Every structure is written in structure tokens, then in C-alpha cells.
Residue frames as a rotation matrix with the C-alpha (Angstrom) as fourth column:
MET 1
-0.648 -0.550 0.527 54.81
-0.381 0.833 0.400 -2.65
-0.659 0.058 -0.750 18.75
ALA 2
-0.460 0.436 -0.774 53.53
-0.836 0.081 0.543 -4.37
0.300 0.896 0.327 15.60
LYS 3
-0.202 0.427 0.881 50.85
-0.508 0.723 -0.467 -6.91
-0.837 -0.543 0.071 16.04
ILE 4
-0.328 -0.025 -0.944 51.08
-0.917 0.248 0.312 -9.57
0.226 0.969 -0.104 13.48
ASN 5
0.688 0.639 0.343 49.36
-0.664 0.745 -0.056 -13.01
-0.292 -0.190 0.937 12.96
PHE 6
0.303 -0.636 -0.710 52.41
-0.420 0.579 -0.699 -15.20
0.855 0.510 -0.092 13.02
LYS 7
0.757 -0.057 0.651 53.52
-0.583 0.391 0.712 -17.89
-0.295 -0.918 0.263 15.51
PRO 8
-0.070 -0.881 -0.468 57.09
-0.901 0.257 -0.349 -19.24
0.428 0.397 -0.812 15.11
ASN 9
0.750 0.208 -0.628 57.62
-0.053 0.965 0.257 -23.03
0.660 -0.160 0.734 15.56
GLU 10
0.423 -0.565 -0.708 59.64
0.755 0.652 -0.069 -24.60
0.501 -0.506 0.703 18.45
ASP 11
0.268 -0.411 -0.871 62.44
0.792 -0.420 0.443 -22.31
-0.548 -0.809 0.213 19.64
ARG 12
-0.402 -0.388 0.829 62.28
0.847 -0.502 0.176 -19.82
0.348 0.773 0.531 17.02
VAL 13
0.001 0.278 -0.961 61.82
0.581 -0.782 -0.226 -16.06
-0.814 -0.558 -0.162 17.71
LEU 14
0.264 0.085 0.961 60.69
0.882 -0.424 -0.205 -13.36
0.390 0.902 -0.187 15.25
VAL 15
-0.128 -0.449 -0.884 62.66
0.643 -0.717 0.271 -10.10
-0.756 -0.534 0.380 15.76
GLU 16
0.872 0.212 0.441 62.08
0.448 -0.709 -0.545 -6.68
0.197 0.673 -0.713 14.21
ALA 17
-0.128 -0.990 0.062 65.60
0.965 -0.138 -0.222 -5.23
0.228 0.031 0.973 13.52
ALA 18
0.303 -0.013 -0.953 66.42
0.360 -0.924 0.127 -1.75
-0.883 -0.381 -0.275 14.98
PRO 19
0.979 0.018 0.204 67.13
0.194 -0.394 -0.898 0.72
0.064 0.919 -0.390 12.07
ALA 20
0.209 -0.976 0.053 70.70
0.947 0.189 -0.259 1.12
0.243 0.104 0.964 10.97
GLU 21
0.119 -0.266 -0.956 72.44
0.615 -0.737 0.282 4.07
-0.780 -0.622 0.076 12.28
GLN 22
0.831 0.388 0.399 72.12
0.556 -0.541 -0.631 7.27
-0.029 0.746 -0.665 10.14
LYS 23
0.606 -0.645 0.466 75.06
-0.429 -0.758 -0.492 9.27
0.671 0.098 -0.735 11.57
THR 24
-0.104 -0.755 -0.648 78.31
0.545 0.501 -0.672 8.58
0.832 -0.423 0.359 13.26
ALA 25
0.248 0.074 -0.966 78.90
0.960 -0.153 0.235 9.88
-0.130 -0.986 -0.109 16.89
SER 26
-0.567 -0.527 -0.633 80.58
0.457 -0.841 0.291 12.97
-0.685 -0.124 0.718 15.45
GLY 27
0.045 0.805 -0.592 77.73
-0.112 -0.585 -0.803 13.73
-0.993 0.102 0.064 13.17
LEU 28
-0.726 -0.357 -0.588 78.85
-0.624 -0.018 0.781 12.45
-0.290 0.934 -0.210 9.75
ILE 29
0.392 0.920 -0.030 76.05
-0.811 0.330 -0.483 11.02
-0.435 0.213 0.875 7.69
ILE 30
-0.509 -0.555 0.658 76.64
-0.228 0.824 0.518 7.32
-0.830 0.113 -0.546 6.75
PRO 31
-0.360 0.379 -0.852 75.74
-0.931 -0.084 0.355 6.48
0.063 0.921 0.383 3.12
ASP 32
0.613 0.758 0.224 73.45
-0.754 0.645 -0.121 3.52
-0.236 -0.095 0.967 2.48
THR 33
0.654 -0.380 -0.655 76.32
-0.201 0.747 -0.634 1.43
0.730 0.546 0.412 0.99
ALA 34
-0.501 -0.864 0.045 78.38
-0.257 0.099 -0.961 1.77
0.826 -0.494 -0.271 4.24
LYS 35
0.155 0.608 0.779 75.67
-0.936 -0.163 0.313 1.13
0.317 -0.777 0.543 6.64
GLU 36
-0.870 -0.448 -0.206 76.18
-0.383 0.878 -0.288 -1.96
0.310 -0.171 -0.935 8.83
LYS 37
-0.086 0.878 -0.471 73.45
0.068 0.477 0.876 -4.50
0.994 0.043 -0.101 9.58
PRO 38
-0.005 0.063 0.998 72.07
-0.889 -0.458 0.024 -3.81
0.458 -0.887 0.058 12.98
GLN 39
-0.585 -0.357 -0.728 72.65
-0.021 0.905 -0.426 -6.34
0.811 -0.233 -0.537 15.72
LYS 40
-0.893 0.435 -0.117 69.79
0.098 -0.065 -0.993 -5.37
-0.439 -0.898 0.016 18.01
GLY 41
-0.656 0.754 -0.021 66.12
-0.292 -0.229 0.928 -5.40
0.695 0.615 0.371 17.68
LYS 42
-0.472 0.591 0.655 62.69
-0.841 -0.079 -0.535 -6.11
-0.264 -0.803 0.534 19.43
VAL 43
-0.974 0.148 0.172 60.98
0.164 0.983 0.080 -9.52
-0.157 0.106 -0.982 19.83
ILE 44
-0.528 0.822 -0.211 57.64
-0.821 -0.431 0.375 -9.56
0.217 0.371 0.903 18.07
ALA 45
0.693 0.714 -0.103 56.61
-0.686 0.697 0.210 -13.29
0.221 -0.075 0.972 18.50
ILE 46
-0.425 -0.828 0.366 57.95
-0.899 0.432 -0.066 -16.34
-0.103 -0.357 -0.928 20.05
GLY 47
-0.209 0.308 -0.928 57.58
-0.286 0.888 0.359 -20.16
0.935 0.341 -0.098 19.55
GLU 48
0.840 0.539 -0.056 56.51
-0.216 0.428 0.878 -22.65
0.497 -0.726 0.476 22.33
GLY 49
0.064 -0.845 0.530 60.07
-0.990 0.015 0.142 -23.78
-0.128 -0.534 -0.836 22.95
LEU 50
-0.265 -0.197 -0.944 61.51
-0.431 0.900 -0.067 -27.29
0.863 0.389 -0.323 22.95
LYS 51
0.608 0.581 -0.541 60.38
0.141 0.592 0.793 -29.92
0.782 -0.558 0.278 25.47
ASP 52
0.387 -0.542 -0.746 63.61
0.922 0.219 0.320 -29.74
-0.010 -0.811 0.584 27.54
LYS 53
-0.674 -0.718 -0.176 64.60
0.702 -0.696 0.151 -26.10
-0.231 -0.022 0.973 26.54
PRO 54
0.393 0.901 -0.184 62.10
0.806 -0.434 -0.402 -23.21
-0.442 0.010 -0.897 26.92
VAL 55
0.184 -0.191 0.964 62.34
0.583 -0.769 -0.263 -19.92
0.792 0.610 -0.030 24.95
THR 56
-0.211 -0.364 -0.907 64.19
0.966 -0.219 -0.136 -17.55
-0.149 -0.905 0.398 27.32
VAL 57
-0.994 -0.048 -0.100 62.88
0.039 -0.995 0.090 -14.11
-0.103 0.085 0.991 25.91
LYS 58
-0.259 0.966 0.022 59.43
0.718 0.208 -0.665 -12.70
-0.646 -0.156 -0.747 25.81
VAL 59
0.158 0.386 0.909 57.45
0.945 -0.325 -0.026 -10.59
0.286 0.863 -0.417 23.39
GLY 60
0.950 0.189 0.248 58.64
0.119 -0.955 0.271 -6.86
0.288 -0.228 -0.930 23.68
ASP 61
0.578 -0.803 -0.145 62.17
0.423 0.143 0.895 -7.68
-0.698 -0.578 0.422 24.77
ASN 62
0.797 -0.503 -0.334 64.98
-0.587 -0.519 -0.621 -5.71
0.139 0.691 -0.709 23.16
VAL 63
0.805 -0.411 0.427 67.70
0.246 0.888 0.389 -8.22
-0.539 -0.208 0.816 22.25
LEU 64
0.158 -0.771 -0.617 71.18
-0.904 -0.364 0.223 -8.37
-0.397 0.523 -0.755 20.86
TYR 65
0.801 0.101 0.591 71.96
0.114 0.942 -0.315 -11.09
-0.588 0.319 0.743 18.33
GLY 66
-0.166 -0.914 0.371 74.83
0.507 0.244 0.827 -12.14
-0.846 0.325 0.422 16.02
LYS 67
-0.352 -0.127 -0.927 75.58
-0.500 -0.812 0.301 -10.17
-0.791 0.569 0.222 12.91
TYR 68
-0.709 0.059 -0.703 74.78
-0.638 0.369 0.675 -13.03
0.299 0.927 -0.224 10.55
SER 69
-0.865 0.417 0.280 72.05
0.162 0.760 -0.629 -14.57
-0.475 -0.499 -0.725 12.68
GLY 70
-0.066 0.996 -0.066 68.53
0.005 -0.066 -0.998 -15.36
-0.998 -0.066 0.000 11.47
THR 71
-0.577 0.102 0.810 66.76
0.802 0.256 0.539 -15.38
-0.152 0.961 -0.230 8.13
GLU 72
-0.851 0.346 -0.396 65.30
-0.347 -0.935 -0.071 -12.28
-0.394 0.077 0.916 6.69
ILE 73
-0.485 0.775 0.405 61.55
0.869 0.482 0.117 -12.62
-0.104 0.408 -0.907 5.91
ASN 74
-0.928 0.338 0.154 59.03
-0.247 -0.871 0.426 -10.06
0.278 0.357 0.892 4.50
PHE 75
-0.584 0.764 -0.273 55.69
0.807 0.581 -0.100 -10.13
0.082 -0.279 -0.957 6.23
ASP 76
0.539 0.838 -0.081 52.81
0.820 -0.545 -0.174 -7.65
-0.190 0.027 -0.981 5.58
GLY 77
0.715 -0.224 0.663 55.31
0.328 -0.729 -0.601 -5.33
0.618 0.647 -0.447 3.89
LYS 78
0.657 -0.554 0.511 57.78
-0.753 -0.511 0.414 -5.15
0.032 -0.657 -0.753 6.84
GLU 79
0.145 -0.713 -0.686 61.14
-0.233 0.649 -0.724 -6.94
0.962 0.264 -0.073 7.12
TYR 80
0.740 0.058 0.670 61.77
-0.669 0.161 0.726 -9.25
-0.066 -0.985 0.158 10.09
LEU 81
-0.447 -0.793 -0.415 64.33
-0.723 0.593 -0.354 -11.79
0.527 0.142 -0.838 11.19
ILE 82
0.802 0.585 0.117 63.47
-0.545 0.638 0.544 -15.23
0.243 -0.500 0.831 12.34
MET 83
-0.160 -0.970 -0.184 66.02
-0.607 0.243 -0.756 -16.96
0.778 -0.009 -0.628 14.38
ARG 84
0.208 0.170 -0.963 66.56
0.487 0.836 0.253 -19.58
0.848 -0.522 0.091 16.97
ASN 85
0.973 0.229 0.020 66.60
0.083 -0.427 0.900 -18.71
0.215 -0.874 -0.435 20.71
SER 86
0.497 -0.854 -0.156 70.28
0.677 0.269 0.686 -19.72
-0.543 -0.446 0.711 20.91
ASP 87
-0.015 -0.533 0.846 71.23
0.851 -0.451 -0.269 -17.10
0.525 0.716 0.460 18.23
ILE 88
0.667 0.341 0.663 70.19
0.013 -0.895 0.447 -14.35
0.745 -0.289 -0.601 20.81
PHE 89
-0.409 -0.904 -0.123 73.16
0.268 0.010 -0.963 -13.17
0.872 -0.427 0.238 23.02
GLY 90
-0.750 0.074 -0.657 71.06
0.649 -0.107 -0.753 -11.38
-0.126 -0.992 0.033 25.66
ILE 91
0.402 0.891 0.211 68.34
0.868 -0.445 0.223 -9.01
0.292 0.093 -0.952 26.60
ILE 92
-0.754 -0.635 0.169 69.11
0.555 -0.753 -0.354 -5.23
0.352 -0.173 0.920 26.78
């Protein structure tokens, strides 16, 4: 797991997206233009939460999130997503 010096505000969560699938189940290689955006990733950092609504995930959890959730950011040469806790569907 990557150790970064970043602390999200309030109920935001920093997620490292899982890599996109390279092959189909039958073994066909997927070209870069046809790869779908991943919908799962690993929680890297979490905020403090809101006063009446704490963050429900912890660092290291593997999570599922919406296809268009979060904002892509580049930090120390790696790509991450920063999203609200409510954008996360669940822990896997």
C-alpha cells in the first residue's frame, strides 16, 4: 500500500483505482480505447468525517464506487480518485 502525505477534508476519501482489465474472460486482449473505467479500488486516506456522519471505511479497505464518482488527481506521479464517503457503494 502506498504511503502518501495527504489528508482529505471532512467526509472525503482518497482511493487508488484498481487497474483496468487487460483481457476478457475468454482471453481476448482489450485495446486501450475499449477499456472501461474501473469501479473498484483501495482506500489510501480518509478524512475526519462530518460531525453527525462519520466516515464508514478505513485505510486499506477495497471498495466499490460509481462509474463516474470522484475527481481524478495526480499526486507524486500516481493517479488517485478523491470522492465523498457517500459515493462508495460498499466494501469488498
